[in-house]
N, C-alpha and C positions, 0 to 999 in steps of 0.2 A: 322464118316465117315471123313477119313483122306483125301487129294489130295496129294498124293506122286508123284504119277507119271502121268504128261497130256499132251495128243496128240491134236496138235493142225495144221489141214489142211492149210498150206499157199499155192497159186495160185498168189501170189504176185500179188493181187490188193488191194488197200488201206484199204479195208476194211477188210482182212483176216492178213494186216499186223497193222492193228490199234489193233484187235481182241487179233494177238500173244500180243503187248504192253501190254494190258489192261492188259493181264493175268498176263504176269511177275513182271507190279508192284505191283497190287491186290489183283492177287487168292490164289496164292501161293508161296511166296517168298523162302521156301525150298523145293520146291518138283522138279524130276528132268522135264524139260521140250523134249520131243518129238516135232522139228519140220518135218512137211512130204509135200512132193510137190509132187502132185498124178498126171505125162504125161495122158491125155486124150488119151482114148483108149476104142471109143464107141463100141459096137455092130454093124458092118456094116451088109447092106444086102449081099445076096448071091452074086450078080452080081459083088463087087470089090471083094473077096476072092483073086483073079488071081493080082489084085493091093496090096496086102496089103506089100508086101514084101518091095518095095523100100521105102513106105510109112515111115514105120518100119524103116528101118536104117537110112533113116532122121533124125529121132527123134531121134533116137539112138545117132545122133551126138550129139545134144544140150545136152546131160545130163552132161558132165562135167561142161559147165558154170552154169547152173541149178544148179548142188553142188556148184559150188564157191558163185553164187549168195543168196541162202541159208545159207553157211555158213557165208556170210558177214553179213547175216540178223539177225545173230545170235549172232556173238558178238558185233551188234550194241543194241543187249536189255542188258548189261550189267549183265549179270544174270551168276553166276558162275557153274550151271547145267544144259548145253542144247547137246542138238543131234541135229542131221540134217539129214535125211533120204529122201530118191526118188523111188517111188512107181509109177507101169503104170498099169494103165487100169482104171477101172472106180470108181471117189474120194469117195465115198458115201462107196462102198464096201469095198475100201483101207483101208480105214482110219478105218472103222470096224477093219478090219484085225491086222494092226499094233497095233491098243487097244491089242486086244487079247494077240497077241505077245510076247509085250513087258508088260501084265497086268497091265493096263496102269486104274486110277481111273475114268480118265474125257474125253471127246474127246470135245473141241473150236472147233467150225468151225463163221469166221464173216459173216455179212450180208449185202451186200450193196443195195444202196438207190434205184438203177435202178433197179427193179425189172417187170417180167415179170406175167400176168394175169396168168398165168397158174400154178404158185408155188402157185396157192392160192387151186388146186386142189392136189397137191402132186408132183411135178415135179420141186422140188429144194432138194441140198442135204444135210441139215439138216433132210428133212421130210421121205426121206428114210433109212438116216443113222440111224434113231428112229425106222425105221422097224428090226434092224438088230442088233445094238449094245447090247453089254449088259452091258454096266455102262450107267451113266447119260454125258446128250450131253447140252452144253453149247452155246446159239447162241449169237453174241454180234453185235444189230446195229451199223453200222458205225458212225461214231461224238461222240459217249459211250469213256470219257479219266478218270472220277472222281474215286471216290472209292465210293460204295454205302454207304447211309447213311439208309435204311431203305431194309430189306428182306422179303416179302408179301413169305407166303404161299397158294398153291391152297388147300383145304382139301375138296376132292371129297364126304368123304360119302360112298365110295365104299370100299369091301374089299383090304385089302392090302395100303389104303391111308395113313394110319401112315404113312407110310415110307420116307415118301416125308421130315418127321421131322427133322431125323441124318442129310441128307446134311441141309436145310436151317440154320437147330442150330449152323453149323458147319461155314456160311459165318457168321452169326450172332455174334459170338464168336470172330471170328478171325479181324470181323471191329466194334467190340464194338455195335453192337445195336439191339434190340429188335426183334421180329416174329411179325410181325403180320399176325394172320392167317386168312384166307376168304374164307369163304362156300357160294357157292349161289342156293338157294333154285330152281332147274329151273321150267318151264311151265307144264314141263307134269307131275313132281311128285304133282303139286297145282292140274290136271285134274282129278288124279287117285284118289284125296283127297275130288276133290267135289262131291256133294250130287247128286245121279241118279235124272235123269229129272222121272215126274209123280209117287212119291212114295208118299203114307200119313206119313210114318215114317221115322224116323231115320236107318240107315240100319246099326248094329255092325261088329266090324271089331277083332279078336283075335292080346294081340298088342303081350310080350312077353313070353307068359306061358299061359294056361290052367286056370288058377288063375285069371288072369288078362281080362281075355274072356268078349266079349259084357260088357267093361267099360264105355268108348267111344265111341258115334255116330260116325260115319265117318261126318257128318255135324258138329261136332263142333269143327275139325281142322280147324279153321278158319286161316288169314295170320299170326297173334299176337300169337297165340298158336304153328302154325307150326315157329315160328321165336324161340321162348320159348325152346323148344323141341330140333331147333337145337344147341343154346347157350350154353343148357347144356352140351351136345355131345362135342361140342370144348373145355367145361372145363373140360371134363371128358377125353378127347384125352389128351389135354396140362398135365394131372396129371396123368395118365400113361405114357406118354415119360416122364416125369419127365426133361425136357430140364434146362440146366443153365444158360439161358439167360433169362429176362422177356419175357413174353408172350402176346398176347392181340388176343383175337376176335372179329369177325365182323360177319354179317349175309346180306346177297343182295339177291335178288327174281330178277327172268331176268334169260337171255341167260348169261350160263358163260361165254363164251369169251367176251361180250358185257361189263359185269360186270368187270371182273378181269381189263381190259383196264381201264376201269374206274377207278378204285381204285388204281394203278396204278401214273394215274394222279391227283387224288385227294389232294394229298400233295404236295408239294413241296419238291423239295432234291432229288438227285439220287438213283435210287430202283433197286433191281433185284429180280424178279421173280423166287418161285419154286414149279411147279408142276409134278403131278404123270402121267403117261401115262399106262393104261393096254397092257399088253404083251399079245403074241399070239405065244403057240406053234408052230416053223415056219417048222419043220420036215416035210419034204415029202412033201411041199404047193407050187403050181406053181408060180415062181418069182411075177407075177403081183400083187400076195397077201400079198406081204410084202411089197407094200407102201402103204396100209391104216394108214390112219394117222386123228384122229378123228377130227373133224370140231370145236370144240373148239382149240386145239393144232395149226388146221392151221390158223385161226385167230392171235391167240396171238402172233403165231413167225412171221406174216406177218405184224402185226400191232404194236406190241409192240413197245414202247419207250426206252424200258431198255433191261437186260443182261437177259435169260430166261434160264433158267435147267429143262431140263426133265427128270424124273428118273423115267428108266422100273421098274413099279411096280413086273413085274415077269420076273426071269432071263432068258435072251435070247444065243441064239450060233449064230453063225456067219454060213448061210447058205454055203455048200461045193459049190453051183450054184455062187455063188456071182464074185465067184475069175476067172473063166474060161477065162473072156479077158484078161487077164493081164499075160497068159501064153505064149502069141508067141512074146511080144514084151517084157517081161524080159531077155529072152533068150537072145538078143543081147545088153542088155545093162551090163557095165561090176559090175560085182561081186561088188567092196569096193563101190560103188552106190547104192549100194539096200538095204531095210533092211527088209531084207525075215525073217531074225530070228532075237531076240531081239540086240545079240549084235553086228551083222554088223552094227547097227546105228552109224555113227558118231558121233566123240564129237568134239564143237568147242573151245575148250579151256580142258585144263590137270585140274580133278577135285578128290577129294578122293571120295571113295566108299568103305566102309566094311574098313578101316584104311589103305589100297592101290590104289598107281597114277592108275587109267586108261587113258589112251588117247583116 
C-alpha cells in the first residue's frame, strides 16, 4: 500500500500541529498533504435554530484569517506538496468527506494529553471518524516526534485480518524496520475450549474436515497447544503475504487491548501499532450506530504511547447524513476557501503535478 495522499486534520492545537509535522517528516515524504481545518458547526437544539444566522455570519468573518494561518503553517512544514482548505460542520464527518473527495490513502489526526472520560466510550473525533472513513486512520499522541524503529501489527485471526499486513509492510520498508506480529488469545476463546463441567469423558470436536473430525478432544487443547496452533497460523500468514521485510511473531494470552499496550512498552524504542477494525454496512443505519468502536480499539486509542493506524477491514462509504450540518455554514463561506471538490484545495506553494505547474 502506498500513501500518496494524506489528509491531516488541523484544529490549531499543539497535538494537531505536531501530528502534521510528524507526518511530513516521517510518514510519506513524497505524498501530497491536505491540511484541513474544520470550523465547528455542531447540530444545535431546536430552540436555537432562529439564532443560527448571526452566529454563522460571525464565524464566516474568521475564515480568511484561518486560511492565512493554515497556509502559513503549511509553509513552515517545508514540504513541497502541501494543500490547505477549510470545511465547516462536524470534524469527523468533514475529514471523511474530504478524504473521499481527494481519494486520499490515509487520514491523520492528533491526540492531545488532556482527555475527558467520555472519550473512552466513543466520544472523540478519531473514534467517530473510524466509523465512516473508508481508508486507514492514523492517530498520533502529543509528544511523539521521532521516526519509529518498530512496526507492530495486531493479527486478530478473524476473516480479513491479514489485510493489515500491507500497511505494516509499507511502513517497515520506509523506515528500515522489521514487522512484529502479535496475536492475542483472549479469555472468551479459552472458555470455549475449556472442558464442560461434570462430563465423564472428553468431548470431541471437528477441526477442518470430516476426515479430521474427532481427532482432538476439547480438553486436550491446553494453553501450550493453543499457543502452538496460533504460532503456526502466524507463520503461515506471513508466508502467504510474502512481505519484503523481516517478520517475527509472538502469541500472548489475555485481554487484547492490554496485551497490545504491554507489547508496545516491553521494548525500548519508538513504535507504531497497526490494527484492523471490522467494518459495518452503514447504509440505512441510524447515526448513533455509526459511532460504535470496539473495546480493544477504544482502549488502544485512549492509552497507546505511540502512533496507531486503524485499518478498515471492509470498504465503507461516507454516510450522506453526516454532512447535513455543514450546508448552512458553507453557503456563507467564500468559495475559494472551501474544499468541496478536490481542485478547490488551495496550494501553499507551486509544485509540479504530472509535468504541469499547478497553483
